[in-house]
C-alpha positions as CSV (number, residue, x, y, z in Angstrom):
1,M,-40.7,28.0,25.6
2,A,-37.2,29.4,25.8
3,A,-34.5,27.9,23.6
4,V,-30.7,28.2,23.9
5,L,-28.6,28.6,20.8
6,Q,-25.3,26.7,20.3
7,P,-22.4,28.7,21.7
8,G,-21.2,31.4,19.3
9,L,-24.4,31.2,17.2
10,D,-26.4,34.5,16.8
11,V,-29.6,35.5,15.2
12,W,-29.5,38.4,12.7
13,D,-32.1,40.3,10.8
14,L,-31.9,39.1,7.2
15,R,-31.8,42.7,6.0
16,R,-28.3,42.9,7.3
17,L,-27.1,40.4,4.8
18,S,-26.4,40.4,1.0
19,G,-27.0,37.7,-1.5
20,G,-23.3,36.9,-1.4
21,D,-23.5,36.4,2.4
22,L,-26.1,33.7,1.8
23,D,-24.4,32.0,-1.1
24,A,-22.7,29.0,0.7
25,L,-25.9,28.3,2.6
26,L,-28.0,28.5,-0.6
27,Q,-25.6,26.2,-2.5
28,E,-26.1,23.5,0.2
29,E,-29.9,24.0,0.1
30,I,-29.9,23.7,-3.7
31,A,-28.0,20.4,-3.4
32,Y,-30.5,19.2,-0.7
33,W,-33.5,19.9,-2.9
34,R,-31.9,18.1,-5.8
35,D,-30.7,15.1,-3.8
36,E,-33.8,14.6,-1.6
37,L,-36.6,15.6,-3.9
38,D,-35.3,15.8,-7.5
39,W,-36.2,19.5,-7.4
40,D,-34.3,22.3,-9.0
41,F,-34.1,25.1,-6.4
42,E,-31.8,27.3,-8.5
43,R,-34.4,29.9,-9.6
44,S,-35.8,30.2,-6.1
45,A,-32.3,30.7,-4.7
46,A,-31.7,33.4,-7.3
47,L,-34.8,35.3,-6.1
48,V,-33.6,35.0,-2.5
49,R,-30.2,36.5,-3.5
50,K,-31.9,39.3,-5.5
51,Y,-34.1,40.4,-2.6
52,A,-31.2,40.0,-0.1
53,D,-29.1,42.3,-2.3
54,M,-32.0,44.8,-2.2
55,R,-32.1,44.5,1.6
56,A,-35.8,43.6,1.2
57,L,-35.7,40.0,2.4
58,H,-37.6,39.8,5.7
59,G,-36.8,37.2,8.2
60,A,-33.9,35.9,10.3
61,A,-30.5,34.2,9.9
62,L,-28.4,32.0,12.1
63,V,-24.8,33.3,12.0
64,T,-21.5,32.0,13.5
65,N,-18.1,33.7,13.0
66,S,-19.8,35.9,10.3
67,A,-20.8,32.7,8.4
68,V,-24.6,32.2,7.7
69,V,-25.6,28.7,8.7
70,G,-29.4,29.0,8.6
71,Y,-32.2,31.3,7.4
72,G,-35.9,31.7,7.2
73,Y,-37.8,34.3,5.3
74,S,-41.4,35.6,5.0
75,V,-43.6,37.5,2.7
76,L,-46.7,39.6,3.4
77,E,-50.0,39.1,1.6
78,E,-52.4,41.8,3.0
79,Q,-53.4,40.6,6.5
80,K,-51.5,37.3,6.1
81,G,-47.8,36.4,6.5
82,V,-46.3,33.4,4.7
83,I,-43.1,31.8,5.9
84,G,-41.6,30.9,2.5
85,D,-38.5,28.9,3.5
86,L,-36.5,27.8,6.5
87,Y,-33.2,25.9,6.1
88,I,-30.3,25.2,8.4
89,R,-27.0,23.7,7.4
90,K,-26.6,20.1,8.5
91,P,-24.0,20.5,11.4
92,Y,-26.3,23.1,13.0
93,R,-29.7,21.4,12.3
94,T,-31.0,20.8,15.8
95,V,-34.4,21.1,17.3
96,E,-33.3,24.1,19.4
97,N,-31.9,26.0,16.4
98,E,-34.9,25.3,14.3
99,Y,-37.1,26.6,17.1
100,R,-35.1,29.8,17.6
101,L,-35.0,30.6,13.9
102,L,-38.7,29.9,13.4
103,S,-39.6,31.9,16.5
104,H,-37.8,35.0,15.2
105,V,-39.5,34.8,11.8
106,L,-42.9,34.3,13.3
107,E,-42.5,37.0,15.9
108,E,-41.5,39.5,13.3
109,L,-44.7,38.7,11.4
110,A,-46.9,38.7,14.6
111,S,-45.6,42.2,15.4
112,T,-46.4,43.5,11.9
113,P,-49.5,45.7,11.9
114,Y,-52.6,44.1,10.4
115,V,-51.2,40.6,10.2
116,R,-53.7,38.2,11.8
117,R,-52.7,34.9,10.2
118,V,-49.4,33.2,9.3
119,E,-49.1,30.1,7.0
120,S,-46.2,27.9,6.2
121,Q,-45.6,24.7,4.2
122,L,-42.0,23.8,4.7
123,I,-41.3,20.6,2.8
124,L,-37.7,20.4,4.0
125,F,-38.8,20.7,7.6
126,G,-39.6,17.0,7.7
127,N,-42.2,15.5,10.0
128,R,-40.8,14.8,13.5
129,E,-41.4,15.8,17.0
130,R,-40.2,19.4,17.6
131,K,-40.9,22.4,19.8
132,L,-43.1,25.0,18.0
133,P,-43.6,28.7,18.9
134,R,-47.0,30.1,20.0
135,P,-48.6,26.6,20.4
136,A,-51.9,28.1,21.6
137,Q,-52.4,29.8,18.2
138,L,-51.1,26.9,16.1
139,Q,-52.8,24.4,13.9
140,T,-50.7,21.6,12.3
141,F,-51.7,19.6,9.3
142,E,-49.8,16.6,7.9
143,R,-48.9,16.8,4.2
144,E,-47.4,14.1,1.9
145,F,-44.9,14.5,-1.0
146,L,-45.6,11.8,-3.6
147,K,-43.8,10.7,-6.7
148,V,-44.6,8.5,-9.7
149,D,-42.4,7.0,-12.4
150,L,-43.8,7.9,-15.8
151,A,-42.5,4.9,-17.6
152,D,-45.3,2.9,-16.0
153,L,-48.1,5.0,-17.3
154,D,-49.2,2.7,-20.1
155,R,-50.7,0.3,-17.6
156,L,-53.3,2.9,-16.7
157,A,-56.4,2.4,-18.8
158,P,-58.3,5.5,-20.1
159,A,-61.5,6.3,-18.3
160,R,-64.8,7.0,-20.1
161,I,-65.9,10.5,-19.2
162,A,-69.2,10.9,-21.1
163,G,-70.4,14.5,-21.7
164,I,-67.1,16.0,-20.8
165,S,-64.4,17.5,-23.0
166,L,-60.7,18.0,-22.0
167,E,-59.0,21.0,-23.5
168,A,-55.5,22.4,-23.3
169,W,-55.0,25.1,-20.6
170,T,-55.1,28.7,-21.8
171,T,-54.6,31.8,-19.7
172,H,-58.0,33.3,-20.7
173,R,-59.5,30.5,-18.6
174,Q,-58.0,31.8,-15.4
175,E,-61.1,33.6,-14.1
176,E,-63.2,30.5,-14.6
177,A,-60.6,28.5,-12.8
178,A,-60.5,30.9,-9.9
179,Q,-64.3,30.5,-9.5
180,L,-64.0,26.8,-9.7
181,I,-61.3,26.6,-7.0
182,A,-63.2,28.8,-4.6
183,G,-66.4,26.7,-5.0
184,A,-64.6,23.4,-4.9
185,Y,-62.6,24.0,-1.7
186,A,-65.4,25.5,0.4
187,G,-65.3,23.5,3.7
188,H,-62.3,21.5,2.5
189,V,-59.3,20.9,4.8
190,D,-57.0,22.5,2.3
191,A,-58.9,25.8,2.8
192,L,-57.8,25.7,6.4
193,I,-54.2,25.4,5.3
194,N,-54.2,28.0,2.5
195,D,-56.8,30.8,2.8
196,Q,-56.4,31.6,-0.9
197,Y,-58.8,28.7,-1.6
198,R,-61.6,30.5,0.3
199,S,-62.4,33.3,-2.2
200,V,-62.3,34.0,-5.9
201,E,-59.8,36.8,-5.3
202,G,-57.5,34.5,-3.4
203,A,-57.7,31.8,-6.0
204,R,-56.7,34.4,-8.7
205,R,-53.6,35.1,-6.7
206,F,-52.9,31.4,-6.3
207,L,-53.1,30.8,-10.0
208,F,-51.0,33.9,-10.8
209,N,-48.3,32.6,-8.4
210,I,-48.3,29.1,-10.0
211,V,-47.8,30.6,-13.5
212,Q,-45.4,33.5,-12.7
213,Y,-43.2,32.4,-9.8
214,P,-40.6,29.5,-9.5
215,G,-41.8,28.2,-6.1
216,C,-43.8,25.5,-7.9
217,G,-41.4,25.1,-10.8
218,N,-41.7,26.4,-14.4
219,F,-45.3,26.3,-15.5
220,L,-45.9,23.7,-18.3
221,P,-49.1,24.8,-20.1
222,E,-48.6,21.9,-22.6
223,A,-49.4,19.4,-19.9
224,S,-52.1,21.4,-18.2
225,L,-55.8,20.7,-18.8
226,A,-59.2,22.1,-18.3
227,A,-62.4,20.0,-18.3
228,F,-65.8,21.3,-19.5
229,E,-69.3,19.9,-19.5
230,K,-70.2,19.7,-23.2
231,E,-73.8,20.6,-22.8
232,S,-73.4,23.8,-20.7
233,G,-69.8,24.7,-21.5
234,R,-69.2,25.1,-17.7
235,M,-65.7,24.4,-16.4
236,W,-65.7,21.2,-14.4
237,G,-62.1,20.7,-13.5
238,I,-58.5,21.8,-14.0
239,C,-55.2,19.9,-13.8
240,L,-52.1,22.2,-13.9
241,A,-48.5,21.1,-14.3
242,S,-45.0,22.4,-13.9
243,V,-41.4,21.3,-14.5
244,V,-39.5,21.3,-11.2
245,G,-36.2,19.6,-12.2
246,P,-34.4,17.8,-15.0
247,E,-37.0,15.4,-16.3
248,V,-39.3,15.9,-13.3
249,G,-42.8,17.3,-13.6
250,H,-45.1,18.4,-10.8
251,I,-48.9,18.5,-10.5
252,T,-49.4,22.0,-9.0
253,Q,-53.2,21.8,-8.8
254,I,-56.0,19.4,-9.6
255,C,-59.5,20.5,-8.8
256,L,-63.0,19.3,-9.6
257,A,-66.4,21.0,-9.3
258,R,-68.5,19.3,-6.7
259,D,-71.1,17.9,-9.1
260,A,-68.3,16.5,-11.4
261,R,-67.0,14.2,-8.7
262,G,-67.5,10.4,-8.9
263,R,-67.2,10.4,-12.7
264,A,-63.5,9.3,-13.0
265,L,-62.7,12.8,-14.3
266,G,-59.9,13.4,-11.8
267,Y,-58.3,10.2,-12.8
268,E,-58.5,10.9,-16.5
269,M,-57.2,14.5,-16.2
270,M,-54.3,13.3,-14.1
271,R,-53.6,10.4,-16.5
272,Q,-53.6,12.6,-19.5
273,S,-51.5,15.3,-17.8
274,L,-48.9,12.8,-16.8
275,L,-48.7,11.4,-20.4
276,L,-48.2,15.0,-21.7
277,M,-45.4,15.5,-19.1
278,R,-43.7,12.4,-20.4
279,L,-44.2,13.6,-24.0
280,H,-42.3,16.8,-23.0
281,G,-39.4,15.0,-21.5
282,C,-40.3,14.2,-17.9
283,A,-39.3,10.8,-16.5
284,S,-41.2,11.2,-13.2
285,A,-43.7,13.5,-11.6
286,T,-44.5,14.6,-8.0
287,L,-47.3,16.2,-6.1
288,T,-48.3,17.2,-2.6
289,V,-51.5,16.2,-0.8
290,T,-52.9,16.7,2.7
291,G,-52.9,13.5,4.8
292,A,-56.5,14.0,5.8
293,N,-57.6,13.8,2.1
294,G,-57.8,10.1,2.1
295,E,-59.9,9.8,-1.2
296,A,-57.3,11.7,-3.1
297,I,-54.4,9.8,-1.6
298,E,-56.1,6.5,-2.6
299,L,-56.5,7.7,-6.2
300,Y,-52.8,8.8,-6.4
301,R,-51.5,5.5,-5.1
302,R,-53.7,3.5,-7.5
303,M,-52.1,5.5,-10.2
304,G,-48.6,4.5,-9.0
305,F,-47.6,7.4,-6.8
306,Y,-45.5,6.5,-3.8
307,P,-44.5,8.5,-0.7
308,M,-41.2,10.4,-0.7
309,R,-41.6,12.6,2.4
310,R,-44.0,13.8,5.0
311,F,-44.0,17.3,6.2
312,P,-46.1,19.7,8.3
313,A,-48.2,22.7,7.2
314,F,-48.5,25.2,10.0
315,V,-51.1,27.9,10.5
316,W,-51.1,30.5,13.3
317,E,-54.1,32.8,13.8
318,G,-55.3,35.4,16.3
319,F,-52.4,37.6,17.0
């Protein structure tokens, strides 16, 4: 479906631009993340500037009178492209401009040799009616961004988890965690959204990204836990945490082995992780969850989480 840009608005390859060219746009985006989601976007913005200065940032920008008013970038992971961000300044934030910018980013990926799949989870995109490129190849999944105030945690009673020990997260547990994730997400809706959940190798990359990159905040090992069956020593669950803003924590991953479900383990890991976040200075915490995962949403709401935002996850396949 063709889309017409506002008069005087052009689409440029991001590699034409430096970090300085993007600065005003990024400053507005930093403020948006802070004001709407209590999220510190500074480190992510710094990475965008760095790769822009290297002329290595793939994607597209909306430009008017030499000023950048929107951008979207992507990264490659073997045969998959990931749309990492898309943001347009408020005066130019129209359905037509979003469509044109997203189309350029997607078409660049679709024309890249060996790319067969594109994923995106754009929290700032919101959840409203819009035109989307390549609809015949598109799947859309609703996601929710939830928040909880940690001052209220004391009302949550501890759960009895007989035969299970909870231990602090350590990096040498990462291989066990990757195997846990791959097994736990087999056939799960989240494995349709993120194909890293489908294999041990993909789960390794997922865990590495959580710990090393700022997209999910600064990893907080002090509030991250692993659960083990006492008798066998087998890992039964993980709950990983990050800090995403001043006094704001984030649950980056909670995962249970299939035979560990129904034992209140998810609740107790989450409760203890949130308490540890509070101990380390967090006043609130957030997480994201797929709308179709009704059991998880019910648990989070019983624990005091409330909705902040709904947003879509997009997957395109079969280029």
